[in-house]
C-alpha positions in Angstrom: -2.5 9.0 23.2 -0.7 12.2 23.7 1.9 14.7 22.3 4.6 12.4 23.7 3.1 9.4 21.7 3.3 11.4 18.5 6.8 12.8 19.0 8.1 9.4 20.1 6.7 7.7 17.1 7.9 10.3 14.6 11.3 10.4 16.2 11.7 6.6 15.8 10.4 6.8 12.2 12.4 9.8 11.0 15.2 10.2 13.4 14.5 13.8 14.4 12.3 15.6 16.9 9.2 17.0 15.3 7.2 19.6 17.5 3.5 19.4 17.9 1.3 22.0 19.4 -0.6 20.4 22.3 -3.6 22.6 21.5 -4.1 21.0 18.0 -7.4 19.2 17.5 -7.3 15.6 16.4 -4.2 14.6 18.3 -5.5 11.1 18.8 -5.8 10.6 15.1 -2.4 12.1 14.5 -0.9 9.7 17.1 -2.5 6.7 15.4 -1.2 7.7 12.0 2.3 8.5 13.3 2.4 5.2 15.1 1.3 3.1 12.1 2.6 -0.4 12.1 2.3 -3.2 9.5 0.7 -6.4 11.0 1.3 -9.9 9.6 0.0 -12.0 12.6 -3.5 -12.0 13.5 -5.7 -13.5 16.2 -8.5 -16.0 15.4 -11.2 -13.4 16.1 -13.2 -12.7 12.9 -13.8 -9.4 11.3 -17.6 -9.3 11.0 -19.2 -8.5 7.6 -20.9 -5.4 8.9 -17.6 -4.0 10.2 -15.9 -4.7 6.8 -18.8 -2.9 5.1 -18.5 0.1 7.4 -14.8 0.3 6.8 -15.3 0.0 3.0 -17.8 2.8 3.2 -15.4 5.0 5.1 -12.6 4.2 2.6 -14.8 5.0 -0.4 -15.5 8.4 1.2 -11.9 9.3 0.3 -11.3 12.1 -2.3 -11.8 11.2 -5.9 -10.5 12.9 -9.0 -13.2 15.2 -10.4 -15.7 13.0 -8.5 -15.2 10.2 -11.0 -15.2 7.5 -8.4 -12.9 5.1 -10.2 -12.2 2.7 -7.3 -13.7 -0.5 -6.1 -13.0 -2.9 -3.2 -13.4 -6.7 -3.5 -13.7 -8.6 -0.2 -12.4 -12.2 -0.2 -13.5 -14.5 2.7 -13.8 -17.7 0.9 -10.8 -19.8 2.0 -10.4 -21.8 -1.2 -10.3 -18.7 -3.3 -7.8 -17.0 -1.0 -5.6 -20.2 -1.1 -5.3 -19.8 -4.9 -3.9 -16.3 -4.4 -1.8 -17.4 -1.6 -0.3 -20.2 -3.7 1.1 -17.6 -6.0 2.8 -16.0 -3.0 4.0 -18.7 -0.7 6.3 -16.3 1.2 3.2 -14.5 2.5 1.1 -17.1 4.6 -0.7 -14.2 6.3 -2.9 -14.0 3.2 -4.5 -17.2 4.6 -4.2 -16.6 8.3 -5.9 -13.1 8.2 -9.7 -13.4 8.5 -10.3 -11.2 5.6 -8.4 -10.4 2.4 -9.3 -7.4 0.3 -8.3 -6.5 -3.2 -8.4 -2.7 -4.1 -9.2 -2.1 -7.8 -8.9 0.7 -10.2 -12.1 0.9 -12.3 -12.0 3.0 -15.5 -14.9 0.9 -16.9 -17.8 3.0 -15.7 -16.8 6.3 -17.2 -16.8 5.3 -20.9 -20.0 3.4 -20.1 -21.6 6.4 -18.8 -20.4 8.4 -21.9 -22.0 5.9 -24.2 -25.1 5.7 -22.2 -25.6 9.4 -22.3 -24.8 9.6 -26.0 -21.5 11.6 -25.5 -18.1 11.2 -27.1 -15.3 9.8 -25.0 -11.9 11.2 -26.3 -10.1 10.6 -23.1 -9.0 6.9 -23.6 -5.4 7.4 -22.9 -2.8 7.1 -20.2 -4.6 9.6 -17.9 -7.6 7.3 -17.7 -5.5 4.5 -16.2 -3.4 7.0 -14.0 -6.6 8.6 -12.5 -8.1 5.2 -11.7 -4.9 4.1 -10.0 -4.7 7.1 -7.8 -8.4 6.9 -6.8 -7.8 3.3 -5.8 -4.6 4.2 -3.9 -6.5 6.8 -1.9 -9.2 4.4 -1.1 -6.6 1.8 0.1 -4.9 4.4 2.4 -8.2 5.6 3.8 -9.2 2.0 4.4 -6.0 1.4 6.4 -6.5 4.4 8.6 -10.2 3.5 9.2 -9.2 -0.1 10.1 -6.5 1.1 12.5 -8.9 3.5 14.2 -11.0 0.6 15.4 -8.0 -1.5 16.4 -7.6 -3.7 13.3 -4.2 -4.4 11.9 -3.4 -4.4 8.0 -0.8 -5.6 5.7 -1.0 -4.2 2.1 0.1 -6.8 -0.6 1.2 -5.0 -3.7 3.0 -8.1 -5.0 -0.2 -9.5 -6.3 0.6 -7.4 -9.4 3.3 -9.8 -10.0 0.5 -12.1 -11.0 -2.0 -9.6 -12.4 -3.3 -11.9 -15.2 -4.0 -14.8 -12.9 -5.5 -12.7 -10.2 -7.7 -10.8 -12.7 -9.0 -14.1 -14.1 -9.6 -15.6 -10.6 -11.6 -12.6 -9.6 -13.5 -12.2 -12.8 -12.2 -8.7 -13.5 -13.6 -7.2 -16.8 -11.8 -4.8 -19.2 -10.6 -1.6 -17.6 -10.8 -3.0 -14.1 -7.4 -3.9 -12.5 -5.9 -4.9 -9.2 -3.8 -2.1 -7.4 -3.0 -4.2 -4.2 -4.4 -6.7 -1.8 -4.7 -6.2 2.0 -4.7 -8.5 4.9 -7.1 -7.4 7.7 -7.5 -8.8 11.2 -7.2 -8.3 14.9 -3.4 -8.1 15.7 -1.8 -10.9 17.5 1.2 -8.7 18.5 2.0 -5.0 18.6 4.1 -4.7 15.5 7.0 -2.3 15.1 7.5 1.1 13.5 9.5 1.1 10.3 12.0 3.9 10.0 11.6 6.2 6.9 13.9 8.3 4.9 14.6 11.7 6.6 12.3 14.5 6.1 15.2 16.7 4.8 15.2 14.3 1.8 11.4 13.9 1.2 9.9 17.2 2.2 10.8 20.2 -0.1 9.9 23.9 0.3 9.5 26.3 -2.7 11.6 24.1 -5.0 13.0 20.5 -5.2 16.3 20.1 -3.4 17.6 16.7 -2.5 20.8 18.0 -1.0 23.6 15.5 -0.5 21.5 12.4 -1.6 24.4 9.9 -1.0 25.0 11.1 2.5 21.4 11.2 3.4 20.8 7.6 2.2 24.0 6.4 4.0 22.7 8.1 7.2 19.3 6.4 6.9 20.9 3.1 6.3 22.8 3.4 9.6 19.8 4.6 11.6 17.5 2.0 10.3 20.0 -0.7 11.2 20.0 0.2 14.8 16.2 -0.8 15.2 15.3 -2.8 12.1 18.4 -4.7 10.8 18.0 -7.2 7.9 18.0 -10.8 9.1 19.0 -12.0 5.6 20.8 -10.7 2.6 19.3 -11.1 -0.9 21.0 -13.4 -3.4 24.4 -13.6 -1.6 25.3 -16.3 -4.2 25.0 -13.5 -6.9 26.2 -10.4 -5.1 28.3 -11.8 -2.3 27.8 -10.9 1.4 28.1 -7.2 2.2 30.0 -6.4 5.5 27.2 -3.8 6.2 23.8 -4.6 4.6 21.4 -1.6 4.9 18.2 -0.5 3.2 19.8 0.9 0.1 21.8 -2.4 -0.6 18.7 -4.4 -0.2 16.6 -2.3 -2.5 19.5 -2.2 -5.1 19.6 -6.0 -5.0 15.8 -6.3 -5.2 15.6 -4.2 -8.3 18.6 -5.8 -9.9 16.0 -8.3 -11.1 13.3 -7.5 -13.7 10.0 -6.7 -11.9 6.5 -6.8 -13.6 8.0 -6.4 -17.1 4.7 -7.7 -18.3 2.5 -5.3 -16.4 2.2 -2.9 -19.4 1.0 -5.8 -21.6 -1.5 -6.7 -19.0 -2.8 -3.2 -18.7 -3.1 -2.9 -22.5 -4.8 -6.3 -22.5 -7.4 -4.8 -20.2 -8.4 -2.3 -22.9 -6.3 0.7 -21.9 -4.5 3.0 -24.3 -1.3 4.2 -22.6 -0.3 6.8 -25.1 
């Protein structure tokens, strides 16, 4: 991997040339991050338990808010158990074809337990408790992904398991104040995968103060750039919205979120014992 690999990946992703100093340390890791690809097709080669545990240890080495360590990883190898999750998401067969499926958990259970164990009050049972555990789990998920890619594995995060939070929680035996953030398929890639273009850095990186500039023009430009390499094969709900002459990312996302999504998630979180005030 080289400077040209980094620049090529970032140019494909962001549509601009981003300079990189060839004297920087860690260029191989930067190239791997810049070239990140989602994988949904896996070979039959297994991911051995020792490797899974090593990657989990690396992932749980991620930063943690105030050293509270409010994240867990649940490893699912049992096919029957994974089939129950896959049955909830029939459009994602890779949950079964991947040799390992992980569920990343926010865990706000230990902290109040420790407070009680040590005979201290716990006046922090409010929204921030849930928020901190969510961020800890997200950091662990991202770190796991980078660790897995470093050894050549491919990953596919599955946030849509939160569409079925109650069922997944019951299936996995999650107690109060422990909740799923996302799943992740892990395996040895059967194909190279492709880079997904992202919104331009002029829209998502700000200096000194927030400035989105001409938001409409930036999104239109992104739609067109993305369409040149990753056009959508199908349009969502043409029977409801018609067929757009040009169907880009913004049209797809607008249609996706024209339907209610996880409207019951707040009730699920409260049912897990969280106070969201």
